C-alpha positions as CSV (number, residue, x, y, z in Angstrom):
1,M,-63.1,-57.2,29.0
2,K,-61.2,-56.8,32.2
3,T,-57.4,-56.7,31.9
4,Y,-55.0,-57.7,34.7
5,K,-52.9,-54.9,36.2
6,Q,-49.8,-55.9,38.1
7,L,-49.2,-54.7,41.6
8,N,-47.0,-51.6,42.1
9,L,-44.7,-50.7,44.9
10,A,-47.3,-48.5,46.7
11,E,-49.7,-51.4,46.8
12,R,-47.1,-53.7,48.1
13,E,-46.2,-51.3,50.9
14,R,-49.9,-51.1,51.8
15,I,-50.1,-54.9,51.9
16,Y,-47.1,-55.1,54.2
17,A,-48.5,-52.5,56.6
18,L,-51.9,-54.3,56.8
19,L,-50.2,-57.7,57.3
20,T,-48.2,-56.4,60.2
21,Q,-51.5,-55.2,61.8
22,G,-52.9,-58.8,61.5
23,V,-55.5,-57.9,58.9
24,S,-56.9,-61.0,57.0
25,M,-56.2,-61.5,53.3
26,R,-59.8,-60.9,52.3
27,K,-60.0,-57.6,54.2
28,I,-56.7,-56.5,52.7
29,A,-58.0,-57.3,49.2
30,V,-61.1,-55.2,49.8
31,E,-58.9,-52.4,51.2
32,I,-56.7,-52.1,48.1
33,G,-59.3,-53.1,45.6
34,R,-57.7,-56.4,44.6
35,S,-58.8,-60.0,44.5
36,H,-57.7,-62.1,47.5
37,T,-56.3,-64.7,45.0
38,S,-54.0,-62.0,43.6
39,L,-52.7,-61.3,47.1
40,S,-52.2,-65.0,47.8
41,R,-50.2,-65.4,44.6
42,E,-48.2,-62.2,45.4
43,L,-47.1,-63.6,48.8
44,R,-46.5,-67.1,47.4
45,R,-44.2,-65.8,44.7
46,N,-42.3,-63.1,46.5
47,I,-41.9,-64.4,50.1
48,K,-39.6,-67.3,49.4
49,Y,-36.3,-65.4,49.4
50,G,-33.5,-64.8,51.9
51,I,-35.2,-66.9,54.6
52,E,-32.0,-66.9,56.7
53,Y,-31.9,-63.1,56.5
54,F,-35.6,-62.0,56.6
55,S,-37.2,-64.9,58.6
56,N,-39.5,-65.7,55.6
57,E,-41.1,-62.2,55.9
58,Y,-42.8,-60.3,53.1
59,L,-40.8,-57.1,52.2
60,P,-42.3,-54.7,49.6
61,C,-38.9,-53.6,48.2
62,K,-37.7,-57.2,47.7
63,A,-41.1,-58.2,46.2
64,E,-40.9,-55.3,43.8
65,A,-37.4,-56.2,42.7
66,L,-38.4,-59.9,42.1
67,A,-41.4,-58.8,40.1
68,V,-39.3,-56.5,37.9
69,K,-36.8,-59.2,37.3
70,R,-39.5,-61.7,36.2
71,R,-41.1,-59.1,33.8
72,R,-37.8,-58.5,32.1
73,G,-37.2,-62.2,31.6
74,Q,-40.7,-62.8,30.3
75,R,-40.3,-60.0,27.7
76,K,-37.2,-61.6,26.2
77,K,-37.9,-63.1,22.7
78,A,-36.8,-66.6,21.8
79,S,-33.4,-66.8,20.2
80,L,-33.7,-66.1,16.5
81,K,-37.5,-65.5,16.6
82,S,-38.7,-69.2,16.6
83,P,-37.3,-72.7,17.2
84,S,-37.6,-73.5,13.5
85,I,-35.6,-70.5,12.4
86,Y,-33.1,-71.2,15.2
87,R,-32.5,-74.7,13.9
88,Y,-32.3,-73.5,10.3
89,V,-29.7,-70.8,11.1
90,R,-27.5,-73.0,13.2
91,K,-27.6,-75.8,10.7
92,H,-26.5,-73.7,7.7
93,L,-24.0,-71.7,9.8
94,I,-22.3,-74.6,11.5
95,T,-22.7,-77.4,9.0
96,D,-22.7,-75.6,5.6
97,G,-20.6,-72.6,6.5
98,W,-23.1,-70.1,5.0
99,S,-22.8,-66.4,5.8
100,P,-25.6,-64.7,7.8
101,E,-26.6,-62.8,4.7
102,T,-26.9,-66.0,2.7
103,I,-28.9,-67.7,5.5
104,A,-31.3,-64.8,5.8
105,G,-31.9,-64.6,2.0
106,R,-32.3,-68.4,1.4
107,L,-34.7,-68.8,4.3
108,R,-37.4,-66.9,2.4
109,I,-37.0,-69.5,-0.5
110,D,-36.8,-72.6,1.6
111,H,-39.6,-71.5,4.1
112,P,-42.0,-69.0,2.5
113,G,-43.5,-66.7,5.0
114,E,-40.5,-66.9,7.4
115,S,-37.9,-64.2,7.6
116,I,-34.9,-62.9,9.6
117,T,-32.3,-60.3,8.9
118,K,-28.6,-60.9,8.7
119,E,-28.1,-58.3,11.5
120,T,-30.2,-60.4,13.9
121,I,-28.1,-63.4,13.1
122,Y,-24.9,-61.4,13.7
123,R,-26.1,-60.1,17.0
124,Y,-27.1,-63.6,18.1
125,I,-23.6,-64.9,17.2
126,Y,-21.6,-62.2,19.0
127,S,-23.9,-61.8,22.0
128,R,-23.5,-65.5,22.8
129,Q,-19.8,-65.3,22.4
130,Y,-19.6,-62.3,24.7
131,K,-21.8,-64.0,27.3
132,S,-19.6,-67.1,27.3
133,H,-16.4,-65.2,27.8
134,R,-18.0,-62.9,30.4
135,E,-19.0,-66.0,32.5
136,G,-15.5,-67.4,32.1
137,V,-16.7,-70.6,30.5
138,V,-16.3,-71.5,26.9
139,K,-17.4,-75.1,26.6
140,T,-18.1,-75.1,22.9
141,K,-16.5,-73.6,19.8
142,P,-17.7,-70.0,19.4
143,L,-20.2,-69.4,16.6
144,S,-18.1,-66.6,15.2
145,S,-15.5,-69.2,14.2
146,Y,-18.0,-70.5,11.6
147,L,-18.2,-67.1,9.9
148,P,-16.2,-66.5,6.6
149,L,-13.4,-64.5,8.4
150,A,-13.9,-66.1,11.8
151,R,-13.3,-62.7,13.6
152,K,-13.8,-62.7,17.4
153,K,-15.1,-59.1,17.1
154,R,-17.3,-57.5,14.5
155,M,-15.3,-55.2,12.2
156,K,-16.3,-52.4,9.9
157,L,-15.8,-52.8,6.2
158,N,-12.8,-50.8,5.1
159,G,-11.1,-50.5,1.8
160,R,-7.4,-50.3,1.3
161,K,-5.1,-48.3,-1.1
162,V,-2.2,-49.7,-3.1
163,F,-0.1,-48.3,-5.9
164,R,-0.6,-49.2,-9.6
165,H,2.6,-50.0,-11.5
166,G,3.9,-52.6,-13.8
167,K,2.2,-55.3,-15.9
168,I,3.0,-58.6,-17.7
169,P,4.8,-58.2,-21.1
170,F,2.5,-58.2,-24.1
171,A,-0.5,-58.0,-21.9
172,V,-3.7,-56.2,-23.0
173,S,-4.7,-53.8,-20.2
174,I,-8.0,-54.0,-18.5
175,E,-8.5,-50.4,-19.5
176,K,-9.3,-51.7,-23.0
177,R,-11.9,-54.1,-21.8
178,A,-15.5,-53.1,-22.6
179,K,-17.1,-51.0,-19.8
180,S,-20.2,-53.2,-20.1
181,V,-18.4,-56.0,-18.4
182,L,-18.6,-54.1,-15.1
183,N,-22.4,-54.3,-15.2
184,R,-22.5,-58.1,-14.9
185,K,-25.4,-58.1,-17.4
186,R,-24.2,-61.0,-19.6
187,V,-22.8,-64.4,-18.8
188,G,-19.4,-65.4,-20.1
189,H,-17.0,-62.9,-18.5
190,W,-14.5,-64.9,-16.4
191,E,-11.8,-64.0,-13.9
192,T,-8.9,-66.2,-13.0
193,D,-6.2,-66.4,-10.3
194,N,-3.9,-68.9,-8.5
195,I,-4.0,-70.0,-4.9
196,I,-0.7,-71.0,-3.4
197,G,-0.2,-73.2,-0.3
198,N,3.2,-73.4,1.2
199,Q,6.0,-71.7,-0.7
200,T,7.8,-75.0,-1.1
201,D,4.8,-76.7,-2.7
202,N,5.1,-77.9,-6.3
203,T,1.3,-77.6,-6.9
204,A,-1.2,-74.8,-6.9
205,L,-4.9,-74.2,-7.4
206,S,-6.3,-72.5,-10.5
207,V,-9.5,-70.7,-9.6
208,T,-11.7,-69.3,-12.4
209,V,-15.0,-67.6,-11.7
210,E,-17.8,-66.3,-14.0
211,R,-18.6,-62.7,-13.0
212,K,-22.4,-62.7,-13.4
213,I,-23.5,-66.1,-11.9
214,L,-20.3,-66.8,-9.8
215,Y,-19.9,-70.3,-11.3
216,T,-16.5,-71.5,-10.0
217,L,-13.9,-73.9,-11.6
218,I,-11.1,-75.1,-9.3
219,T,-8.3,-77.1,-10.8
220,K,-5.2,-78.6,-9.1
221,L,-2.1,-77.7,-11.1
222,K,0.7,-80.2,-11.0
223,D,3.2,-77.3,-11.1
224,R,3.2,-73.6,-11.4
225,R,4.4,-73.3,-15.0
226,A,2.6,-71.1,-17.5
227,E,1.8,-74.0,-19.9
228,T,0.1,-75.9,-17.1
229,K,-2.1,-72.9,-16.2
230,R,-2.9,-72.4,-19.9
231,D,-4.0,-76.1,-20.4
232,A,-6.1,-76.0,-17.3
233,L,-8.0,-72.8,-18.4
234,I,-8.6,-74.1,-21.8
235,D,-9.9,-77.5,-20.6
236,R,-12.2,-76.1,-18.0
237,I,-13.7,-73.0,-19.7
238,I,-14.2,-74.4,-23.2
239,E,-17.5,-76.1,-22.3
240,Y,-19.1,-73.0,-20.9
241,P,-20.2,-69.6,-22.3
242,R,-17.3,-67.3,-22.7
243,R,-16.6,-63.7,-23.8
244,T,-13.6,-62.4,-21.9
245,L,-11.0,-63.5,-19.3
246,T,-9.4,-61.2,-16.8
247,A,-6.2,-62.2,-15.0
248,D,-3.4,-60.6,-13.0
249,N,0.3,-60.1,-13.9
250,G,1.5,-63.4,-12.5
251,K,4.0,-65.3,-14.7
252,E,1.6,-68.3,-14.9
253,N,-0.5,-66.2,-17.4
254,T,2.4,-65.7,-19.9
255,Y,0.7,-67.8,-22.6
256,H,-2.4,-65.6,-22.7
257,Q,-2.2,-65.3,-26.5
258,E,-2.5,-69.1,-26.8
259,I,-5.6,-69.0,-24.5
260,T,-7.1,-66.4,-26.8
261,D,-6.5,-68.5,-29.9
262,A,-7.9,-71.7,-28.3
263,L,-11.0,-70.1,-26.6
264,G,-11.6,-67.3,-29.1
265,I,-11.8,-64.7,-26.3
266,P,-9.5,-61.8,-25.3
267,V,-7.5,-61.9,-22.1
268,Y,-7.2,-58.7,-20.2
269,F,-4.8,-57.9,-17.4
270,C,-5.3,-55.9,-14.2
271,H,-2.9,-53.2,-13.2
272,A,-0.2,-54.4,-10.9
273,Y,-1.2,-54.7,-7.2
274,A,-4.8,-53.9,-8.1
275,S,-6.6,-57.0,-7.0
276,W,-9.9,-55.2,-6.7
277,E,-10.0,-55.1,-10.5
278,K,-10.9,-58.8,-10.4
279,P,-13.0,-58.8,-7.3
280,T,-15.1,-61.8,-8.1
281,V,-12.2,-64.3,-8.1
282,E,-10.6,-62.5,-5.1
283,N,-13.8,-63.0,-3.1
284,M,-14.0,-66.6,-4.1
285,N,-10.4,-67.1,-3.0
286,G,-11.5,-66.0,0.4
287,R,-14.3,-68.5,0.4
288,I,-12.0,-71.3,-0.6
289,R,-9.7,-70.4,2.3
290,R,-12.5,-71.5,4.6
291,Y,-11.7,-75.0,3.5
292,I,-8.1,-74.7,2.5
293,P,-6.5,-72.3,5.1
294,K,-3.4,-70.3,4.4
295,G,-0.3,-72.4,5.2
296,M,-1.9,-75.7,4.3
297,S,0.1,-77.6,1.7
298,I,-1.8,-78.1,-1.5
299,D,0.5,-81.0,-2.4
300,T,-1.3,-83.1,0.3
301,I,-4.9,-82.2,-0.9
302,S,-6.5,-84.8,-3.1
303,E,-8.4,-84.2,-6.3
304,E,-11.5,-85.5,-4.7
305,A,-11.3,-83.0,-1.9
306,I,-10.8,-80.1,-4.4
307,L,-13.8,-81.2,-6.4
308,A,-15.8,-81.4,-3.1
309,V,-14.9,-77.7,-2.4
310,E,-15.9,-76.7,-5.9
311,F,-19.2,-78.6,-5.5
312,K,-19.8,-76.8,-2.2
313,L,-19.2,-73.4,-3.7
314,N,-21.4,-73.9,-6.7
315,H,-24.3,-75.2,-4.6
316,T,-24.3,-72.4,-2.0
317,P,-27.1,-69.8,-2.4
318,R,-25.9,-66.3,-3.2
319,K,-27.6,-63.0,-2.6
320,C,-26.8,-61.5,-6.0
321,L,-28.6,-64.5,-7.6
322,S,-31.7,-64.0,-5.5
323,F,-30.4,-66.7,-3.3
324,L,-30.3,-69.3,-6.0
325,T,-27.1,-71.3,-6.4
326,P,-24.5,-70.7,-9.2
327,C,-25.1,-74.3,-10.4
328,E,-28.8,-73.6,-10.7
329,K,-28.1,-70.4,-12.7
330,M,-25.6,-72.1,-14.9
331,Q,-28.1,-74.8,-15.8
332,Q,-30.6,-72.1,-16.8
333,V,-27.9,-70.6,-19.1
334,L,-26.9,-73.8,-20.7
335,H,-30.5,-74.7,-21.5
336,K,-30.9,-71.6,-23.6
337,P,-30.4,-72.5,-27.3
338,H,-28.2,-69.5,-28.1
339,W,-25.9,-67.1,-26.4
340,C,-24.2,-64.2,-28.1
341,T,-20.4,-64.0,-28.2
342,S,-20.4,-60.2,-28.4
343,Q,-19.4,-58.2,-25.4
């Protein structure tokens, strides 16, 4: 089977030389071993440039430059591999606020046989942003603003160091918690924290997350007193599997012994200024901040809006759950007839 080979610069120069001598198209084709239709197409595509400068004349160097430009454009792949993946990525990024990693993982479940990597999505997001700013026109909201941290530039993941000192009185240190909790092998190990809006707010949000399946409970507290936090924890966790609870040294956790009595589980406390010791709830707090930014008054947020955020988080596919949702995983757990209370 014959394959088409594009003209090169040497052939274009030969065509130009013969044209200037008045040789016909068919004779030129025979001379260079090409079809006369290929020559006609070459002149038709590469002669319509710079008429005011070149008097509509065929120039080999300009023809070569135009051909190279066309080849580069033809070899560009469609954005995000295909139109269907393009629509899927943009929908879940912009409408649902999913991360590129979540989108890439869930795509395989929703559309078997299709795939894309999170790196491809990130490159797409930031290359479009760069192009818009380079051209000096930003007509739409940049796609990076829909990412969890909404950074204008990609950043490397870096840790941070803080000092460990101090703890709440009568607290049981996290050092006494079973090491098996770190493995996330069993359901029932919870972490809890509070989210504060304005410093002048009376209210706060109690956020409690299950370590293995990331099921999240968000409760609006009418005040920041320890008894309010205690009641909220007991009311929300009591209907779910439970083994341990991990908290920080905030004064709202003062009544931890009453929580232990009511739920029948030990409460462990992180070292002071060691938020990474309860990473699950800290990560969830960051996700909640997408919907309730820092500085927003929690006093003005309705119970319905908070429940909507909780619903959203529990119905978002997660990588560590094989891109199932926390709600789907919790339903699987609750349907099991027995669950052991041991650690």
